[in-house]
N, C-alpha and C positions, 0 to 999 in steps of 0.2 A: 673195527667197525667203520664202514664207509657209507656216506650219505651225502646227497647234494646239499650244500650249505652256501648261502650267499656270502658276499664279501664281509659284511658286518659280522655275520655269525662266525666265519673263519677267524676274523681278527679277535673277537671276544673269546673264542675257544683257545686260541694260541695264548692270549693273555692269562686266561684262567689256569692253563697248564703250567705256565711259567710261575704264576703266583703260588701254585701248589708245590712247586719244587723248592721254594724258599724254606730253609730249615725252621725258621720261627713259625711260619704259617703251618707247616706240616706238623710241628709239635702241638700247636693249638688244635688242629683238626683231630689228631689222635686223642688228645685230651677230651675233646667234646664227645667223640665216639665212645670213649671209656666210661664217661659219666652219664651217657644217654639213658641207660636203664634207670638210674636214680631220677633223672629229669622226667621220664615218662611216668614212672610210678608216683613221684611226688606231685606232678601236675594233675594227674588223674585223681589223686586223693584231694587236692585242693579244689578241683572241679566238683567232686562229690560233696565236699564239705560246704562250699558256698552255694551250689545250685540245688542240692538235695536236703541238706541238714540245717542250713541257716533259714530263719523265718523270711528273709528277703530274697530267698532263692527261687528261681523260676519253677523248678520241679517240686519244690517244697509247697509252693502255693497252688500250682495247677493240679498236682496229684494228691494234695491234702495229706502230706506225709505224717503230720502230727496225729492223724486219726488212726493210722494202722501200724506205724513203726513203734515197736516196743523198745524201751531203754534207749531212746534217741540220744540223750545226753551222753550215755556211756559209749554208744557207737561213735558219736562225734569226737569224743576224747580219743578213741582209738584211731580214727581217721586223721585227727590233728597230729597225733604222735607220729604216724606214718609220714604225713606231709612234711612236718618240720624235721624229722630225722633224715629223710632222703634228700630234701632240698638243702638242708643245712650242711649235709656232708658233701653235696655236689661241688660247691665252691672250693672247699678245702681239698677235696680230691682232685679238682682241676689243677690247683697249684702244685700238688704233689706230682701228678702225671706229667705235666709240661716240664717241670724241672728235671725229673727223672729221665724223660725222653731225650732232652737236650744233652745230658751228660752221657747217656747210653750211646750216642753217636760218636763220642770221643774216646770212650774206654769200655772194655768189656767187664771191668771189675764191678761186681754186684755191690760191694760195699760203698763204692763211690756213688753209684746210681741211687741207692737207697738213702745215703747220707744227704745228697742234694735234695731229694724229695722231702725228707723229714725236716730239713732246714727251711724249706719253703712253707711247710705246714706250720712250723713254729712262728715264722714271720706273719702268716695270716692270723694266727691266734692272738699274737701280741697286740695287733691293732684293733682287736675286738674285745678288749678287756674294759670293763667299766672302771674308770679311774677313781670313782668315789668309793669303791670297795677294796682299795689297796691298803687301807689303814691296817695297822697291826691288830690282830685278833678278830678280824672280820673275814668271812668267807668270800673268795674272789667270785665275781659274777661276770658272765660273758654278755656282750652286746650282740643283738641279732641284726643290727643295721646293715652289716655287710655279709650276712649269711643268706643262703637261699639264692634265688635268681638274681637279686640285687647285687650279690657279691661276686658273680661270675667275672666281671671285668677286673675286679681286685685280684681274684685268683689267677687270672691270665697274667696280669702285670707282675705279681710276685713270683709266679712260676718262671716267667721269662727272665726277670732280674736275677734270681738266685741261680737258675740253670745256666745262663750265659756266663755269669761270673765264675761259677764252679767249673764250667767247661773250659774257660780261658785258662784257669790255673792248672787244670789237669793236663792240658795240652803242652804246658811248659814245665811241668814237674814230672820228671821221669819216675815211673813206678818203682818204689823201693822193693827190696826183697821181702820185707814185711808188709803184706798187703793191707794191714790194718792201720799202719802209720799215717798214710796220706788221708784216708777218709776220716780218721779220728781227728787229725789236726784241722782239716778244713771244716768239718762239721762243728767242732767246738768253737773255732774262730767265727764261723758263720752265725752260730747261736748267740755268741756274745755280741756280735755286731747287730743282730736282729733285736736283741734285748735293749741295746742302746737306742736303736732306731725307734723301737716301740715306746721307750720312755719319752723321747723327744716328741713323738706323735701325740702321746697322751698329754704332755705339757702344753701343746699347741691347740688343745681342744679338738679331738677327732671329729670328723664329719663323715656323713654317709655319701657314697657316690650317687645313690639314687636321689638324695636331697639336693645335691649340687645339680644333677640333671634336671630335676623338677624346676629349680630356680631359673636355669637357663632357658628351658623350653617354654616357660610361661610368658616370656616377655612379649612375643607377638600378640598375645591375647589381652594385654593390659589396656589396649586402646579400643576403638569401636569394633563392633561385631560386623565384619564384612568378609567377603570371599578371600581377599588378599591376606588378611590375618590368618584365616583358616589354612590357606595354602602354605604360608610361612610355618605355621605350627605343625602341619603335616610333614613338611620337608624336614624340619628339625627332628621330629619324632622318628621318622623313617631313618634318618642318618644315625641317630643314637641306637635305634634297634639293630641296624646293620653292624654297629660296633659291639653289640652284645649287651646293651643296657635294656633289659627286658622288664616288663611290668605293665600295669594299667595306664591308660592315658591320663595325665594329670589335668587339673582344672585350676581356675583362679576364682577369687571372690566375685569379680564382676561377671564371670560366666555363671557362677552359681546364682547370683542375683537375677541375671537374665532368664535363666531356666525357671526360677521361682515366679517371675513376672509372667512368663509364658503359661505356666501351669495355672496361675490365678486367672488369667484372661480366658483360658479354655474352660475353666469351671464356672466363672461368673457371667460370661457373655456368650451369646449364641453367634453362629456364623464362623467361628474358628478364625478370628483375625488376631494373630499373635503380634505383640510389639517387637519381638526379636526373632524373625524367621531364620536367620543365619547364625547359629551358635554351634559350639562343639557337640552338644547333644543332638540338635536337629539335623546336622549335616554329617559330621565326622563319625560320631558314635552310631548314628542310624544307618548311613549309607556308605561310609568309607572305611569301616572297621569290621566288616563281616569276617569272622574267623580270628579277630584280634588285629592289633596294629599291623599295617601293611596290606590289608584286604586279603589275608592269606587263605580265605575260603576259596577264592579264585585260583590260588596256587594249588590247592588240593585237587580241584577239578581239572586243572591243566596237567597235573601228574597222572591222573587216570586217563587222560586223552593221549598222553605220550606213552605208548604201550611197550616200547622196546627196552625199558629199564626196569627190571624186576625189583631192584633194591629201592628205587624211588617209590614204586607202588607199595612196597612193604611199609615204608615210612608213612605213606599216605593213609593206608588202612590202620596202622598203629596209632596215628594221631587224629583220625577223623572225628571221633566223638568229642575229644577235648577241644579241637579246633572249631567244631560246630557250635560249641558253647563259648567261643571267643577266648580260649586258653591255648595259645599257639606256641608256647616255648618249646615243646618237643619237636614240632615241625621245623621251627627256625634253627634249632641246634642239630637236628637229625640229618637234614639233607647234605650239608648245612647251608642255610641262607646267610647266617651271620658270617661276615668277612668274605663272602663270595662275590667277586667282581661281577659275574654274570647275573646272579639272582638278586644282587643288590639294586640293579637298575629297575626291574619291575616292582621291587619292594617300595621304591620311591614313586614310580610313575603311576601305578595302579590307584593308590589313594588320591593322588592329585587329579587324575582323570575323572574319578567318580565324584570328587568334590566339585569340580567344574560343572559336570552334568547335573548333579543334584541341586547345586545352587541355582543353576539356570531354571530348572523346573520350579523351585521354590520362589524365585524372584518373579517368575511369570504367573505365579498363583495357579499353576496347573495341578499342584498337589498341596495338601495341608502340611504344615510343619509339625513334627512330633513334639508333644508337650508333656505327656505323662511319663514319669520316671518308671523304668522297667526293672524287673527282678534280675539278679545276677544269673548268668548262664542262659539267658534268652537266646535262642538260635538267631543268628544274624539276620537272615532274610525276613524274620517276623517282627523286627524291632520297629520299623516304620508303621506296619499294620497295627500293632498293639499300641504304639505310642500316639496314634491318632484316633484311638477308640474304635478301630475296626474299619477304617477307610480302605478301599481297594486300590486306589491309585498309588499309594506308597508301596504296596506290595508289588505292583507292576514295575515301579521305578527300581525297587530292590533287585528284581529279576534282571532288569536292564543293566544295572551297575555290576551285578555278579557276572553276567555274560561279558561285559566290557573288560572287567579285571581278568577273567579267565583268558580272553583273547590276548591281553597284554602279556600275561605270564607264559602263555603257551610256547612261543618260539624260544624264550630264554630257558625254560625248563628243558626243551629239547637240546639246546646248545650245552647246557650244564651237564646233561646226560652224556653227550658226546665228549665233552672235556674230561669227565670222570673216566670214561672208557679209555681215552687216549693216555691219561695219566697212569692208569693201571697197567696199560700195555708197556709204557716206558719203564715203570717200576719192575715189571717182570723181566723185561729185556736187560735191565741193569743188574738184576739179581743173578741172571744166568751167565754174566760176563766173568 
């Protein structure tokens, strides 16, 4: 595929191709593609549950679901089962696939590949046991803190650790005549080591990756509400999202208090003069998170504008509904945006640009700040309109921010498409040698 690209684009495309050649990155990407059906189905189930079946859901309230849906509780139980089953399996499956893939590049022996994968699964399981249930005579219970989307970074780390160690040993241990000897020895040794590691993990009070992320990312918001704190928060959130730490935007007690004071002022006083116009709710959640963290609704629109990559458009259509409701995990993992040097740049830049624009409009009092809390699943462009009780100017600002984010994403989406095509051409050429 040939296309005129400027110097920056060529530099980024070359860097992306080199990045994809890395064995570790290639294993992670293949793992993400393998678990993508689980992520799509689980995220869609989560969207249905929170937006349609929960009383605080947008479609539950606007379409009056309680009036016409029969056996809503039973339907919700089935949806929750599907959600937890698919997303819970995704992190475990990711650890298995990455470890299996790394060993597969070193040996064609299936027993070695499967043993490495199952050793990684065991390691993931052992750090998700509730230590309080390990007493004799009690049934063992599993913790959900690192399952689902929150556990994907843990799955990546365990898969890389087990896969690389197993691969290193395989390359130095000549395959014996009995093909069961090496996988049996390594898997048993690995399982014992994982058991000891899990015991030490439990003795040191296990923690959630998501909890650690929330603690770190909240620190810019501990001080006053101003645009610089919001920019720091957005940059940190974008960086962690690029690393694969996915989930809703966290908040802090002082942010919650500021939102409560804004709501009280909007209800009790006329004129819509809010004491805290620049908060996470009024700026980031309203104007810089359409489609979820990273302003990814602009990414979807950019995908549809870049017409020469059918695979990107398929991912766009597949994730459009959930992204419109601000559930963007399938989009971030399907392209992928996670760990992509090219797409990581607009993932950071698009929210920062929309925060600056929106904060300027709010500071100049050209638009009212959103004060009303909104239902889960509210389409991103409508949040400002509904959060100000129907003011039109926030709707116009939302359209401006969406156009700005789409313009920022567009060249990077095109370059990512060209990098993918070049990487596939290199892989085909290497396969024919």
